[in-house]
MIGUGU-191749 format. One record per residue: residue number from 1; chain; x, y negated, z negated of N, C-alpha, C, O in turn. Coordinates in steps of 0.02 Angstrom, whole numbers. Example, Ala and Ser with C-alpha at 12.3 -4.5 7.8 and 13.67 -1.06 7.14 Angstrom:
BEGIN
> 1, A, 660, 284, -390, 615, 225, -390, 660, 165, -390, 712, 166, -423
> 2, A, 642, 112, -354, 684, 53, -357, 645, -2, -394, 670, -57, -402
//
This chain:
BEGIN
> 1, A, 394, -660, 4009, 393, -716, 4055, 331, -711, 4099, 317, -658, 4127
> 2, A, 294, -766, 4105, 232, -764, 4144, 246, -758, 4218, 301, -773, 4242
> 3, A, 195, -736, 4254, 202, -729, 4326, 219, -794, 4360, 260, -795, 4406
> 4, A, 186, -848, 4338, 201, -912, 4370, 274, -930, 4360, 308, -948, 4408
> 5, A, 299, -925, 4298, 368, -944, 4285, 417, -900, 4322, 466, -924, 4351
> 6, A, 404, -834, 4322, 449, -789, 4357, 449, -802, 4431, 502, -806, 4462
> 7, A, 390, -810, 4461, 388, -821, 4533, 416, -889, 4551, 447, -895, 4604
> 8, A, 407, -939, 4509, 437, -1004, 4522, 513, -998, 4523, 546, -1029, 4565
> 9, A, 540, -958, 4477, 613, -947, 4475, 636, -911, 4538, 688, -929, 4567
> 10, A, 599, -859, 4558, 617, -823, 4619, 617, -870, 4679, 663, -868, 4720
> 11, A, 566, -911, 4685, 561, -957, 4742, 618, -1007, 4742, 645, -1023, 4795
> 12, A, 637, -1032, 4683, 694, -1078, 4681, 757, -1044, 4704, 797, -1074, 4740
> 13, A, 768, -981, 4683, 829, -946, 4703, 828, -927, 4777, 881, -921, 4808
> 14, A, 767, -918, 4805, 761, -899, 4875, 761, -959, 4922, 766, -952, 4983
> 15, A, 755, -1019, 4894, 744, -1079, 4934, 793, -1089, 4990, 773, -1103, 5047
> 16, A, 858, -1084, 4976, 908, -1097, 5027, 904, -1045, 5083, 911, -1062, 5142
> 17, A, 893, -982, 5065, 888, -930, 5116, 827, -941, 5159, 830, -933, 5220
> 18, A, 771, -961, 5128, 710, -974, 5167, 721, -1030, 5216, 701, -1026, 5274
> 19, A, 753, -1085, 5192, 766, -1142, 5236, 811, -1121, 5294, 801, -1144, 5350
> 20, A, 861, -1079, 5280, 908, -1058, 5331, 874, -1020, 5387, 894, -1027, 5445
> 21, A, 824, -981, 5371, 791, -942, 5425, 729, -978, 5451, 692, -950, 5492
> 22, A, 718, -1039, 5430, 664, -1079, 5458, 596, -1069, 5427, 548, -1103, 5446
> 23, A, 590, -1022, 5380, 524, -1006, 5353, 496, -1064, 5311, 438, -1081, 5316
> 24, A, 539, -1094, 5270, 516, -1149, 5228, 492, -1207, 5270, 439, -1235, 5256
> 25, A, 530, -1225, 5322, 509, -1280, 5366, 443, -1263, 5401, 400, -1307, 5409
> 26, A, 434, -1201, 5421, 372, -1182, 5455, 312, -1192, 5409, 260, -1216, 5430
> 27, A, 320, -1174, 5346, 266, -1183, 5298, 251, -1256, 5286, 193, -1277, 5284
> 28, A, 303, -1295, 5280, 294, -1367, 5268, 260, -1400, 5328, 216, -1442, 5319
> 29, A, 280, -1381, 5388, 250, -1410, 5448, 175, -1392, 5452, 134, -1434, 5469
> 30, A, 159, -1329, 5436, 89, -1309, 5436, 48, -1349, 5385, -7, -1371, 5400
> 31, A, 77, -1359, 5326, 41, -1396, 5274, 31, -1469, 5295, -23, -1496, 5284
> 32, A, 82, -1500, 5324, 75, -1570, 5347, 22, -1574, 5402, -19, -1620, 5402
> 33, A, 24, -1527, 5448, -24, -1528, 5504, -95, -1521, 5480, -139, -1559, 5502
> 34, A, -108, -1473, 5436, -177, -1463, 5414, -200, -1520, 5369, -259, -1538, 5369
> 35, A, -154, -1549, 5329, -172, -1605, 5286, -191, -1665, 5329, -240, -1700, 5314
> 36, A, -153, -1677, 5382, -169, -1733, 5427, -234, -1721, 5464, -273, -1767, 5477
> 37, A, -246, -1659, 5482, -307, -1641, 5519, -369, -1656, 5476, -419, -1682, 5502
> 38, A, -367, -1639, 5413, -426, -1646, 5370, -432, -1714, 5337, -488, -1736, 5323
> 39, A, -375, -1748, 5325, -379, -1811, 5288, -352, -1872, 5324, -350, -1926, 5295
> 40, A, -331, -1864, 5387, -304, -1920, 5425, -229, -1925, 5418, -199, -1894, 5374
> 41, A, -199, -1965, 5462, -126, -1969, 5466, -93, -2021, 5423, -32, -2029, 5427
> 42, A, -131, -2057, 5382, -102, -2109, 5338, -89, -2079, 5270, -137, -2066, 5233
> 43, A, -26, -2068, 5251, -11, -2038, 5186, -34, -2080, 5127, -47, -2053, 5073
> 44, A, -40, -2146, 5136, -63, -2188, 5081, -136, -2177, 5065, -158, -2189, 5008
> 45, A, -174, -2153, 5114, -245, -2140, 5104, -261, -2066, 5100, -319, -2046, 5094
> 46, A, -209, -2024, 5104, -218, -1951, 5105, -169, -1919, 5056, -113, -1904, 5074
> 47, A, -191, -1909, 4993, -145, -1883, 4942, -113, -1816, 4960, -55, -1804, 4945
> 48, A, -152, -1772, 4992, -124, -1707, 5011, -68, -1716, 5061, -17, -1682, 5057
> 49, A, -78, -1760, 5110, -26, -1772, 5160, 35, -1804, 5127, 92, -1786, 5142
> 50, A, 23, -1852, 5083, 78, -1885, 5049, 121, -1835, 5010, 182, -1837, 5013
> 51, A, 88, -1789, 4974, 124, -1738, 4936, 164, -1692, 4983, 220, -1673, 4968
> 52, A, 133, -1673, 5039, 167, -1629, 5087, 228, -1662, 5117, 281, -1631, 5125
> 53, A, 222, -1726, 5134, 279, -1763, 5163, 334, -1771, 5111, 393, -1763, 5128
> 54, A, 316, -1785, 5050, 367, -1792, 4997, 404, -1726, 4987, 465, -1726, 4978
> 55, A, 368, -1671, 4989, 400, -1606, 4982, 446, -1592, 5041, 502, -1566, 5032
> 56, A, 423, -1609, 5101, 465, -1598, 5160, 529, -1639, 5157, 583, -1614, 5171
> 57, A, 523, -1702, 5138, 583, -1744, 5132, 629, -1719, 5077, 690, -1723, 5083
> 58, A, 600, -1693, 5022, 640, -1666, 4969, 680, -1605, 4990, 730, -1587, 4959
> 59, A, 656, -1573, 5044, 692, -1515, 5071, 730, -1532, 5135, 747, -1489, 5175
> 60, A, 742, -1597, 5144, 785, -1622, 5199, 757, -1609, 5269, 795, -1598, 5316
> 61, A, 691, -1609, 5275, 662, -1603, 5342, 670, -1668, 5380, 656, -1721, 5353
> 62, A, 694, -1666, 5442, 702, -1727, 5482, 636, -1764, 5491, 583, -1733, 5497
> 63, A, 639, -1831, 5491, 578, -1871, 5500, 542, -1856, 5565, 480, -1859, 5567
> 64, A, 579, -1839, 5617, 547, -1823, 5681, 501, -1763, 5674, 446, -1763, 5702
> 65, A, 523, -1712, 5637, 482, -1653, 5627, 418, -1671, 5588, 364, -1646, 5604
> 66, A, 426, -1714, 5539, 369, -1735, 5499, 319, -1774, 5542, 259, -1761, 5541
> 67, A, 346, -1822, 5581, 303, -1863, 5624, 266, -1820, 5675, 207, -1832, 5688
> 68, A, 301, -1771, 5704, 268, -1727, 5753, 213, -1685, 5721, 161, -1674, 5752
> 69, A, 225, -1662, 5661, 175, -1622, 5626, 112, -1663, 5611, 56, -1639, 5619
> 70, A, 123, -1726, 5590, 66, -1771, 5578, 28, -1783, 5643, -34, -1781, 5644
> 71, A, 65, -1796, 5697, 33, -1810, 5762, -7, -1751, 5787, -59, -1759, 5817
> 72, A, 18, -1690, 5775, -19, -1630, 5796, -82, -1623, 5754, -134, -1602, 5780
> 73, A, -78, -1640, 5691, -137, -1636, 5648, -191, -1685, 5667, -251, -1669, 5663
> 74, A, -172, -1744, 5688, -221, -1796, 5706, -242, -1791, 5779, -286, -1828, 5801
> 75, A, -212, -1745, 5816, -231, -1735, 5886, -193, -1778, 5935, -209, -1777, 5995
> 76, A, -144, -1816, 5912, -104, -1858, 5957, -56, -1817, 5999, -37, -1837, 6054
> 77, A, -37, -1759, 5973, 4, -1711, 6010, -32, -1644, 6010, -68, -1627, 5964
> 78, A, -21, -1606, 6064, -50, -1539, 6067, -11, -1493, 6020, 50, -1501, 6010
> 79, A, -46, -1446, 5992, -13, -1399, 5947, -59, -1341, 5932, -116, -1339, 5954
> 80, A, -33, -1293, 5893, -72, -1235, 5873, -127, -1257, 5825, -115, -1299, 5781
> 81, A, -186, -1229, 5832, -241, -1245, 5787, -242, -1195, 5730, -256, -1135, 5741
> 82, A, -228, -1218, 5670, -227, -1174, 5611, -291, -1180, 5572, -324, -1232, 5571
> 83, A, -310, -1125, 5540, -365, -1126, 5491, -337, -1101, 5425, -292, -1059, 5423
> 84, A, -365, -1126, 5371, -345, -1104, 5304, -387, -1044, 5284, -446, -1039, 5299
> 85, A, -354, -997, 5250, -389, -937, 5226, -358, -916, 5160, -296, -915, 5154
> 86, A, -399, -900, 5112, -376, -876, 5047, -401, -806, 5035, -460, -791, 5044
> 87, A, -355, -762, 5015, -373, -692, 5002, -361, -677, 4928, -314, -702, 4897
> 88, A, -406, -637, 4900, -402, -619, 4829, -391, -545, 4823, -422, -505, 4860
> 89, A, -347, -525, 4778, -329, -454, 4774, -310, -436, 4702, -297, -478, 4660
> 90, A, -309, -370, 4691, -283, -343, 4628, -225, -297, 4644, -228, -256, 4690
> 91, A, -171, -305, 4605, -111, -265, 4616, -103, -214, 4561, -148, -204, 4521
> 92, A, -45, -180, 4559, -30, -131, 4508, -41, -159, 4437, -23, -217, 4424
> 93, A, -69, -119, 4394, -81, -142, 4326, -141, -188, 4319, -154, -215, 4265
> 94, A, -178, -198, 4373, -237, -241, 4371, -223, -315, 4374, -267, -355, 4356
> 95, A, -163, -335, 4396, -148, -407, 4399, -188, -439, 4456, -199, -408, 4508
> 96, A, -208, -501, 4446, -243, -538, 4498, -195, -575, 4542, -145, -602, 4519
> 97, A, -209, -577, 4607, -165, -610, 4655, -207, -652, 4702, -258, -630, 4729
> 98, A, -185, -714, 4713, -214, -759, 4763, -163, -769, 4818, -105, -785, 4804
> 99, A, -185, -761, 4880, -140, -772, 4937, -171, -826, 4981, -223, -815, 5011
> 100, A, -138, -883, 4986, -161, -938, 5028, -123, -936, 5094, -62, -934, 5095
> 101, A, -161, -937, 5149, -130, -931, 5215, -153, -987, 5261, -206, -1018, 5250
> 102, A, -114, -1000, 5311, -134, -1041, 5368, -119, -1000, 5430, -63, -978, 5441
> 103, A, -170, -990, 5470, -163, -942, 5525, -197, -966, 5588, -245, -1004, 5586
> 104, A, -171, -943, 5645, -204, -955, 5709, -238, -892, 5734, -265, -890, 5789
> 105, A, -237, -839, 5691, -269, -776, 5709, -288, -741, 5644, -249, -703, 5615
> 106, A, -350, -754, 5621, -371, -727, 5556, -371, -651, 5554, -352, -622, 5503
> 107, A, -390, -618, 5608, -392, -545, 5609, -322, -516, 5597, -314, -467, 5560
> 108, A, -272, -546, 5628, -203, -523, 5618, -183, -532, 5546, -153, -487, 5515
> 109, A, -199, -590, 5518, -179, -604, 5449, -212, -556, 5400, -179, -530, 5355
> 110, A, -277, -544, 5409, -313, -497, 5365, -281, -428, 5369, -271, -395, 5317
> 111, A, -265, -405, 5429, -235, -339, 5439, -167, -334, 5404, -153, -284, 5370
> 112, A, -126, -385, 5411, -59, -384, 5380, -64, -384, 5304, -27, -347, 5271
> 113, A, -108, -425, 5277, -115, -429, 5204, -142, -363, 5176, -117, -338, 5126
> 114, A, -193, -335, 5209, -221, -272, 5186, -169, -217, 5187, -166, -176, 5141
> 115, A, -127, -216, 5239, -75, -164, 5244, -26, -170, 5186, -8, -119, 5155
> 116, A, -3, -231, 5171, 45, -240, 5117, 16, -221, 5050, 49, -189, 5009
> 117, A, -46, -241, 5038, -77, -228, 4973, -92, -154, 4963, -78, -127, 4909
> 118, A, -121, -121, 5012, -141, -51, 5003, -81, -4, 4997, -86, 48, 4964
> 119, A, -25, -21, 5028, 33, 24, 5023, 65, 22, 4954, 107, 64, 4938
> 120, A, 45, -26, 4912, 71, -30, 4843, 19, -7, 4792, 30, -12, 4732
> 121, A, -38, 18, 4816, -90, 40, 4770, -137, -14, 4747, -175, -4, 4700
> 122, A, -135, -73, 4779, -180, -127, 4762, -242, -126, 4806, -250, -81, 4847
> 123, A, -284, -175, 4798, -344, -180, 4840, -368, -252, 4845, -358, -291, 4798
> 124, A, -399, -269, 4901, -428, -335, 4910, -489, -342, 4865, -527, -294, 4855
> 125, A, -500, -402, 4837, -555, -414, 4793, -610, -455, 4826, -600, -483, 4880
> 126, A, -667, -458, 4793, -723, -498, 4818, -710, -572, 4808, -667, -591, 4768
> 127, A, -746, -614, 4844, -738, -687, 4838, -750, -708, 4766, -798, -688, 4734
> 128, A, -704, -750, 4741, -707, -779, 4674, -692, -730, 4618, -697, -747, 4559
> 129, A, -673, -669, 4635, -656, -620, 4583, -590, -637, 4549, -579, -620, 4491
> 130, A, -545, -668, 4587, -479, -687, 4560, -472, -763, 4554, -443, -787, 4505
> 131, A, -498, -799, 4602, -488, -872, 4603, -514, -907, 4541, -487, -958, 4520
> 132, A, -567, -879, 4510, -596, -909, 4450, -548, -907, 4391, -558, -942, 4341
> 133, A, -496, -865, 4395, -447, -859, 4341, -395, -914, 4342, -356, -921, 4295
> 134, A, -392, -953, 4396, -338, -1001, 4405, -364, -1073, 4406, -421, -1086, 4425
> 135, A, -321, -1119, 4384, -337, -1191, 4386, -278, -1228, 4417, -221, -1210, 4408
> 136, A, -294, -1282, 4454, -242, -1322, 4485, -205, -1363, 4432, -236, -1396, 4391
> 137, A, -140, -1360, 4435, -98, -1398, 4389, -37, -1425, 4427, -18, -1399, 4479
> 138, A, -7, -1478, 4400, 57, -1500, 4425, 112, -1465, 4385, 108, -1462, 4324
> 139, A, 163, -1440, 4419, 220, -1408, 4386, 284, -1444, 4409, 300, -1445, 4468
> 140, A, 319, -1472, 4361, 382, -1507, 4376, 437, -1475, 4335, 431, -1468, 4274
> 141, A, 491, -1454, 4367, 547, -1426, 4331, 606, -1475, 4334, 621, -1504, 4386
> 142, A, 639, -1483, 4277, 696, -1529, 4274, 755, -1494, 4240, 744, -1448, 4200
> 143, A, 816, -1513, 4257, 874, -1481, 4226, 874, -1490, 4150, 851, -1542, 4125
> 144, A, 899, -1441, 4115, 901, -1445, 4042, 951, -1498, 4018, 950, -1517, 3960
> 145, A, 993, -1521, 4064, 1042, -1573, 4046, 1015, -1643, 4059, 1049, -1692, 4045
> 146, A, 954, -1648, 4087, 928, -1713, 4108, 916, -1759, 4049, 930, -1819, 4053
> 147, A, 888, -1732, 3995, 870, -1772, 3936, 859, -1723, 3879, 840, -1665, 3890
> 148, A, 871, -1746, 3818, 860, -1699, 3762, 786, -1683, 3757, 743, -1723, 3777
> 149, A, 772, -1624, 3730, 704, -1597, 3733, 652, -1642, 3700, 597, -1651, 3727
> 150, A, 668, -1671, 3643, 619, -1712, 3607, 601, -1775, 3647, 542, -1793, 3652
> 151, A, 651, -1807, 3675, 638, -1868, 3714, 600, -1853, 3779, 558, -1891, 3801
> 152, A, 617, -1796, 3809, 582, -1776, 3871, 509, -1760, 3856, 464, -1779, 3893
> 153, A, 498, -1725, 3800, 429, -1710, 3781, 389, -1774, 3768, 331, -1778, 3786
> 154, A, 421, -1822, 3736, 387, -1886, 3723, 368, -1920, 3788, 313, -1947, 3795
> 155, A, 414, -1920, 3837, 400, -1951, 3902, 341, -1916, 3935, 297, -1949, 3963
> 156, A, 340, -1850, 3932, 287, -1811, 3964, 219, -1826, 3932, 171, -1839, 3968
> 157, A, 216, -1824, 3867, 152, -1834, 3832, 127, -1905, 3839, 67, -1917, 3846
> 158, A, 173, -1953, 3838, 153, -2024, 3845, 125, -2040, 3913, 91, -2090, 3922
> 159, A, 141, -1998, 3963, 117, -2010, 4031, 63, -1962, 4053, 50, -1954, 4113
> 160, A, 32, -1929, 4005, -27, -1887, 4021, -13, -1815, 4034, -58, -1779, 4058
> 161, A, 47, -1790, 4019, 63, -1720, 4031, 28, -1674, 3983, 8, -1694, 3928
> 162, A, 21, -1611, 4002, -11, -1561, 3959, 39, -1528, 3913, 26, -1520, 3853
> 163, A, 97, -1507, 3940, 143, -1467, 3900, 212, -1466, 3932, 220, -1487, 3990
> 164, A, 261, -1442, 3895, 328, -1432, 3921, 358, -1372, 3885, 350, -1364, 3825
> 165, A, 393, -1331, 3923, 426, -1274, 3892, 492, -1259, 3925, 505, -1280, 3982
> 166, A, 533, -1222, 3889, 598, -1200, 3914, 588, -1133, 3949, 570, -1084, 3917
> 167, A, 600, -1131, 4015, 589, -1068, 4051, 653, -1028, 4058, 656, -979, 4095
> 168, A, 705, -1048, 4021, 768, -1012, 4022, 822, -1046, 4062, 880, -1047, 4043
> 169, A, 803, -1075, 4119, 852, -1109, 4162, 837, -1184, 4169, 879, -1222, 4192
> 170, A, 776, -1205, 4150, 756, -1275, 4158, 697, -1289, 4111, 668, -1242, 4083
> 171, A, 680, -1353, 4104, 618, -1371, 4070, 562, -1372, 4122, 569, -1402, 4175
> 172, A, 507, -1340, 4105, 449, -1338, 4150, 393, -1380, 4120, 368, -1366, 4066
> 173, A, 375, -1432, 4157, 324, -1479, 4135, 258, -1463, 4170, 257, -1454, 4231
> 174, A, 204, -1459, 4131, 138, -1446, 4159, 96, -1509, 4152, 93, -1539, 4099
> 175, A, 63, -1528, 4207, 22, -1589, 4207, -47, -1576, 4236, -55, -1531, 4277
> 176, A, -97, -1614, 4214, -161, -1612, 4251, -150, -1644, 4319, -103, -1684, 4327
> 177, A, -191, -1629, 4369, -180, -1656, 4436, -174, -1732, 4438, -133, -1758, 4476
> 178, A, -214, -1767, 4399, -214, -1840, 4403, -154, -1872, 4369, -145, -1933, 4375
> 179, A, -114, -1834, 4332, -54, -1862, 4300, 10, -1842, 4335, 65, -1862, 4315
> 180, A, 5, -1802, 4388, 64, -1775, 4421, 109, -1830, 4448, 169, -1831, 4433
> 181, A, 81, -1875, 4488, 122, -1929, 4518, 147, -1977, 4464, 203, -2002, 4470
> 182, A, 107, -1989, 4412, 128, -2034, 4358, 190, -2008, 4323, 237, -2046, 4310
> 183, A, 191, -1943, 4308, 248, -1914, 4274, 309, -1911, 4319, 365, -1922, 4297
> 184, A, 299, -1896, 4383, 355, -1896, 4430, 387, -1966, 4432, 449, -1971, 4431
> 185, A, 346, -2018, 4434, 371, -2086, 4436, 408, -2103, 4371, 461, -2134, 4373
> 186, A, 381, -2082, 4314, 413, -2094, 4250, 481, -2060, 4246, 529, -2088, 4219
> 187, A, 486, -1999, 4273, 550, -1964, 4274, 601, -2000, 4318, 659, -2006, 4299
> 188, A, 578, -2023, 4375, 623, -2059, 4421, 649, -2123, 4388, 708, -2140, 4395
> 189, A, 605, -2159, 4353, 626, -2220, 4319, 677, -2206, 4264, 719, -2248, 4248
> 190, A, 673, -2145, 4235, 720, -2125, 4183, 784, -2095, 4212, 827, -2072, 4176
> 191, A, 789, -2096, 4279, 849, -2071, 4312, 852, -1995, 4316, 906, -1966, 4323
> 192, A, 794, -1962, 4311, 791, -1889, 4312, 766, -1865, 4379, 711, -1883, 4400
> 193, A, 805, -1823, 4413, 785, -1795, 4477, 760, -1724, 4465, 799, -1681, 4445
> 194, A, 696, -1710, 4478, 669, -1643, 4467, 702, -1591, 4513, 722, -1606, 4569
> 195, A, 706, -1530, 4487, 729, -1474, 4528, 674, -1455, 4577, 687, -1434, 4634
> 196, A, 612, -1461, 4555, 554, -1448, 4597, 494, -1484, 4569, 492, -1498, 4509
> 197, A, 446, -1499, 4611, 384, -1532, 4590, 330, -1512, 4638, 336, -1525, 4698
> 198, A, 278, -1481, 4613, 225, -1457, 4658, 159, -1453, 4621, 156, -1445, 4560
> 199, A, 105, -1459, 4660, 39, -1443, 4636, 29, -1368, 4649, 39, -1344, 4705
> 200, A, 10, -1333, 4598, 4, -1260, 4604, -54, -1235, 4563, -88, -1274, 4530
> 201, A, -67, -1170, 4567, -122, -1140, 4529, -94, -1097, 4473, -52, -1053, 4484
> 202, A, -118, -1111, 4413, -92, -1078, 4353, -148, -1036, 4322, -205, -1059, 4317
> 203, A, -133, -974, 4302, -186, -931, 4274, -206, -952, 4203, -165, -977, 4165
> 204, A, -270, -941, 4187, -294, -954, 4119, -261, -907, 4069, -245, -927, 4013
> 205, A, -252, -845, 4089, -221, -795, 4046, -180, -748, 4089, -186, -748, 4150
> 206, A, -138, -708, 4058, -93, -664, 4095, -106, -590, 4079, -136, -574, 4029
> 207, A, -83, -547, 4125, -88, -475, 4117, -17, -447, 4112, 24, -458, 4157
> 208, A, -1, -412, 4058, 66, -386, 4049, 75, -323, 4090, 34, -277, 4088
> 209, A, 130, -320, 4128, 147, -260, 4166, 215, -235, 4142, 260, -275, 4127
> 210, A, 222, -169, 4138, 283, -139, 4112, 307, -83, 4157, 270, -58, 4199
> 211, A, 369, -63, 4147, 397, -4, 4181, 391, -8, 4256, 408, -58, 4287
> 212, A, 366, 47, 4287, 361, 51, 4360, 315, -3, 4388, 328, -30, 4441
> 213, A, 261, -18, 4351, 215, -68, 4376, 247, -137, 4383, 230, -175, 4429
> 214, A, 294, -153, 4338, 328, -218, 4342, 366, -224, 4408, 362, -276, 4441
> 215, A, 402, -172, 4426, 438, -173, 4490, 392, -175, 4550, 406, -210, 4598
> 216, A, 337, -137, 4546, 289, -136, 4601, 257, -205, 4612, 248, -227, 4669
> 217, A, 241, -238, 4556, 210, -304, 4562, 257, -354, 4595, 237, -390, 4640
> 218, A, 319, -355, 4573, 367, -403, 4602, 379, -388, 4676, 383, -435, 4716
> 219, A, 384, -325, 4694, 394, -308, 4765, 333, -328, 4806, 340, -350, 4863
> 220, A, 273, -319, 4778, 212, -338, 4813, 210, -413, 4824, 194, -436, 4879
> 221, A, 224, -452, 4772, 222, -525, 4778, 272, -548, 4830, 257, -592, 4871
> 222, A, 332, -520, 4829, 383, -540, 4878, 363, -521, 4949, 374, -559, 4996
> 223, A, 333, -462, 4957, 311, -440, 5024, 256, -485, 5051, 257, -503, 5110
> 224, A, 209, -505, 5008, 156, -551, 5029, 185, -619, 5047, 164, -650, 5096
> 225, A, 232, -642, 5008, 262, -707, 5020, 303, -708, 5084, 310, -761, 5116
> 226, A, 328, -651, 5104, 369, -648, 5165, 328, -646, 5230, 356, -653, 5284
> 227, A, 262, -636, 5225, 220, -635, 5285, 220, -704, 5318, 220, -755, 5283
> 228, A, 221, -705, 5384, 228, -768, 5420, 171, -817, 5406, 183, -878, 5405
> 229, A, 111, -793, 5395, 54, -838, 5386, 44, -861, 5314, 2, -903, 5301
> 230, A, 83, -834, 5268, 74, -851, 5197, 102, -920, 5181, 158, -937, 5201
> 231, A, 63, -959, 5145, 85, -1023, 5120, 103, -1019, 5046, 156, -1043, 5026
> 232, A, 60, -989, 5006, 71, -984, 4933, 45, -917, 4907, -5, -891, 4932
> 233, A, 79, -891, 4857, 56, -831, 4822, 55, -847, 4747, 104, -871, 4720
> 234, A, -2, -833, 4715, -9, -844, 4643, -29, -779, 4610, -66, -739, 4639
> 235, A, -5, -768, 4549, -25, -708, 4513, -24, -721, 4438, 7, -769, 4414
> 236, A, -59, -678, 4400, -63, -687, 4328, -25, -634, 4289, -41, -620, 4232
> 237, A, 26, -604, 4321, 65, -552, 4286, 112, -583, 4235, 132, -641, 4240
> 238, A, 130, -541, 4186, 180, -559, 4136, 227, -501, 4127, 205, -443, 4121
> 239, A, 291, -515, 4128, 343, -463, 4122, 388, -481, 4063, 409, -539, 4057
> 240, A, 404, -433, 4021, 449, -446, 3964, 519, -460, 3990, 538, -439, 4045
> 241, A, 558, -496, 3950, 627, -511, 3969, 668, -447, 3978, 711, -444, 4022
> 242, A, 654, -396, 3936, 691, -333, 3941, 678, -299, 4008, 724, -276, 4041
> 243, A, 613, -295, 4026, 596, -263, 4091, 624, -303, 4149, 646, -275, 4199
> 244, A, 624, -370, 4141, 650, -412, 4194, 725, -400, 4204, 748, -397, 4261
> 245, A, 762, -393, 4150, 834, -380, 4155, 847, -313, 4188, 893, -307, 4229
> 246, A, 806, -263, 4171, 815, -197, 4202, 804, -201, 4277, 841, -170, 4316
> 247, A, 753, -238, 4298, 738, -244, 4369, 794, -281, 4405, 811, -263, 4462
> 248, A, 821, -333, 4373, 874, -372, 4405, 938, -331, 4413, 979, -345, 4457
> 249, A, 948, -280, 4369, 1009, -240, 4371, 1002, -179, 4416, 1051, -143, 4426
> 250, A, 942, -169, 4443, 932, -111, 4487, 962, -122, 4556, 958, -78, 4600
//
């Protein structure tokens, strides 16, 4: 199972717990704020803001929270000033890791990330050493009961999608960035409600990790994701189903 698929599954299973402790909402608010800051407060003219608001509504964020986040981004309300920062690293087994953050204190964020990475035997990488391995894609997951596989594949390909695969618990649809909204709309018209839909970064190729390294990589990814300033974590690891089952039973 690829790192993207495994981590997407982990995030889906963690979603309710994250929302309960406020972490998911904090991330969404930061994304809305920075999107409005850079592209303006009109979601019709700001695709990044529109996507952030749709994600927030999909996670039941109150409209007032969304409106306040937009207003803070455009300067209509006072708020914390965030900057975006991306860190590149290598973890156990040589896997590449991208950590996207939004922070009001870059020095603190760098210190926290370095601490988490070095305690697992990883190291920070030079600029573009890891990011060049990844490309932006749309990833949409739908229930396996939504539509039979052949008809769903036909819908995906007819609307510009790249691929579709069975990730074990759902169908995972991959789209180029410019077909993401088109396919989401086509699914909605077909009466299909996605389990998740996001623009994300997908690796060109994967690095297989086994045994102790497999557990170390998953613990590292989860530790990075749990940091307050982290927005997204991407990696190119691949873990066999057998190793994954062993880890889940530990």
